[in-house]
N, C-alpha and C positions, 0 to 999 in steps of 0.2 A: 664613316671610315671603313666599315666592313665591306660595303659595296665597292669602294675604291680599291681596297686591298685585294679583293677577290677577282678583279678584272684580269683576264688572261695575261696582259702585258705586265702586270704587277705581281701576279700570283705564281706564274710559272718559274721553276727553278732553272736558271741558265748557268752555263759555264762561266768561270771567272775570266774576265778580259782585263789585263792591266792597262792602265792609262794614267793620264795626268789629271790633277784636280784644279779646276778653275771656278771662279764665281759663276760664270755663265752656265757651267754644267750643273751646278747645284740647283739651279732654277728648274731643272727638268724632273724633279722629284725622284731622282735615282739614288736616294740615300740608303736604300737597302734592297736586297733582292728578295726572291720568293721565300727563302728560308727565314730571313729576318721578319718579314711580314707575317708569316705563319706563326712564328714564335710570339710576336706581339699580340696577334689575334688570340692565341691560346692564353696568354697571360691576362689579357683583358677579360676574356670569358670566364676564366677561373676566378679572378677577383670578383666579378659580378655574381657568379653562380654560388660561390662559397662564402660570400660576404667577407672577403679578405682585403686587408690593406696591401698596397703594392709591395712594401718591404716583406710582408708575409709570403706573397707570391714568389718573390725572388729567392726565398729560402728553399723552395721546392726543387728537388733534383730529379733526374730521370728515373732513378730507382724508386722514387716515391709514387710513380704513375704506372698503373697496370692497364693494358688494353684488354677489355672483356669482349665476349661475343656480342653480336648485334650492335656494333659501333658504340659501345659504352666505354667510359674511362672510370677507373677507380683511383682516387687520389688519397694517399695516406699522408697526412700532414706530419712533418718532423717536429712539431711543437703542439702544445695544447692551445686552442683558440681562447680558452677562458683564463689562461695564466696571465696575471696582471704584469708580471715582470719578465715574461718570455721564457720561463723554465719549461722543462719537459715534463 
């Protein structure tokens, strides 16, 4: 999936072009643009690296992520991973 998503025709962010939706067009794998593929790649990598379930990844918001020098990210979870009932 990573290799497919990072190919230039799938990864590049393109301008929005309105159009109609048909079954034939859905077969072209144009379900999302570069932004959607980048967000999904980030979500999968965060889930795998931090051992998070997908519902926990979806709770993370932009203000919980800090970009550090040397291409590093700091993620502060808005919840405790060890909380059995999801409390803070």
